[in-house]
ZASEFI-105071 format. One line per 5 residues: their letters; for each residue x, y, z of C-alpha. Coordinates in Angstrom, 1 decimal. Layout:
N
A = X Y Z  ...
This chain:
145
XXXXX = 85.0 60.0 95.1  86.5 59.8 98.6  87.2 56.6 100.3  87.7 58.3 103.8  85.4 58.0 106.6
XXXXX = 83.4 54.7 105.1  83.0 51.4 106.5  84.3 48.6 104.3  85.0 45.0 104.6  88.7 43.9 104.9
XXXXX = 87.8 40.8 103.0  85.1 41.1 100.4  84.2 37.6 100.5  83.7 37.4 104.3  80.7 39.5 105.1
XXXXX = 81.0 38.6 108.9  84.6 39.3 109.2  86.6 42.4 109.9  85.7 46.0 109.0  88.0 48.9 108.1
XXXXX = 87.7 52.6 107.9  90.3 54.9 106.3  90.3 58.2 108.3  92.3 61.1 106.7  95.7 61.6 108.1
XXXXX = 96.8 65.2 109.2  99.8 66.5 107.4  101.3 67.9 110.4  102.8 66.6 113.7  100.9 68.6 115.9
XXXXX = 97.3 67.8 115.7  94.3 67.5 118.2  93.1 64.2 116.4  93.9 61.0 118.4  95.8 58.2 116.6
XXXXX = 92.8 55.9 116.8  91.1 58.4 114.2  94.1 58.6 111.7  94.8 56.4 108.6  93.7 52.8 108.0
XXXXX = 91.9 51.4 111.1  90.7 47.9 111.4  87.7 46.7 113.6  86.8 43.2 114.4  83.0 43.6 113.7
XXXXX = 80.7 46.2 112.0  79.2 47.5 115.4  82.7 48.7 116.4  83.5 50.5 113.2  80.0 52.2 113.3
XXXXX = 80.7 53.5 116.9  84.2 54.6 115.9  82.9 56.4 112.9  80.4 58.2 115.1  82.9 59.2 117.5
XXXXX = 85.1 60.6 114.8  82.5 62.7 113.3  81.4 64.2 116.6  85.1 64.8 117.3  85.1 66.8 113.8
XXXXX = 82.1 68.9 115.0  84.0 69.6 118.2  87.3 70.5 116.6  85.6 72.6 113.8  83.7 74.5 116.7
XXXXX = 86.8 75.1 118.7  88.6 76.5 115.6  85.8 78.9 114.8  85.7 80.1 118.3  89.6 80.8 118.2
XXXXX = 89.1 82.7 115.1  86.7 85.1 116.5  88.1 88.6 117.1  91.1 87.8 114.8  93.1 90.9 114.3
XXXXX = 95.8 89.7 112.0  94.0 90.9 108.7  93.6 94.5 109.7  91.3 96.1 107.2  89.9 92.5 106.1
XXXXX = 88.3 91.7 109.4  85.4 89.0 109.0  85.5 88.9 105.5  82.8 91.5 105.1  83.2 93.4 102.1
XXXXX = 82.7 96.9 103.7  85.8 96.3 105.5  88.1 95.5 102.7  90.7 98.2 102.0  90.1 98.1 98.3
XXXXX = 86.3 99.3 99.0  87.4 102.3 101.1  86.4 105.6 99.6  90.1 106.8 99.3  91.2 103.8 97.4
XXXXX = 88.1 104.0 95.1  88.6 107.8 94.6  92.3 107.1 93.6  91.3 104.3 91.3  88.7 106.3 89.6
XXXXX = 91.2 109.3 89.3  93.6 106.8 87.5  91.0 105.6 85.2  89.8 109.1 84.2  93.4 110.4 83.5
XXXXX = 94.0 107.1 81.6  91.2 107.7 79.3  92.2 111.2 78.6  95.8 110.3 77.7  94.4 107.4 75.5
XXXXX = 92.0 109.8 73.6  95.2 112.2 73.2  96.6 109.3 71.3  99.2 107.8 73.9  100.0 104.0 73.8
XXXXX = 98.9 102.3 76.7  102.4 101.5 77.8  103.0 105.3 77.8  100.0 105.8 79.6  101.0 103.5 82.3
XXXXX = 104.4 105.3 82.9  102.7 108.7 82.9  100.4 107.6 85.4  102.9 106.1 87.8  104.9 109.3 87.8
XXXXX = 101.8 111.6 88.2  100.2 109.5 91.0  103.6 108.7 92.5  102.7 105.0 92.6  105.3 102.6 94.1
XXXXX = 105.6 100.5 90.9  108.7 99.8 88.4  108.2 102.2 85.4  109.5 99.2 83.1  106.9 96.7 84.5
XXXXX = 105.2 94.8 81.6  102.4 93.7 83.7  99.2 95.9 83.1  96.7 96.7 85.9  93.2 95.5 85.1
XXXXX = 91.9 99.1 85.0  94.2 99.9 82.1  93.5 96.8 80.0  89.8 97.6 80.1  90.4 101.1 78.6
């Protein structure tokens, strides 16, 4: 249960006294959040605390919209733009065909009586993959054979 962004009494016995709000504190030095909305803040009455909480929630919406707008057209992840599955490299026809060919060849070798470690070495050589021949980690498609 989070204690952030909730109005609480400073002194539980004095209901007409000061109120406090614990705002989250950014872990970076460079932030768009003003100091008045960071960490523990104490207010003289509840109405001031409620007003500050409303301002902070409004600021959160503005910052979220600003962040989303700045991410539009992001070209840093070429081949994975927008998180749409059709854009992912692993779903491209070339990659899928290579994967299917490796699985098909692995099944053939397995039926011929080769061990999985031998199959992995043979496939690495045949398909000229950039992988260590002595690697002990198995690709998922080979584990499923």
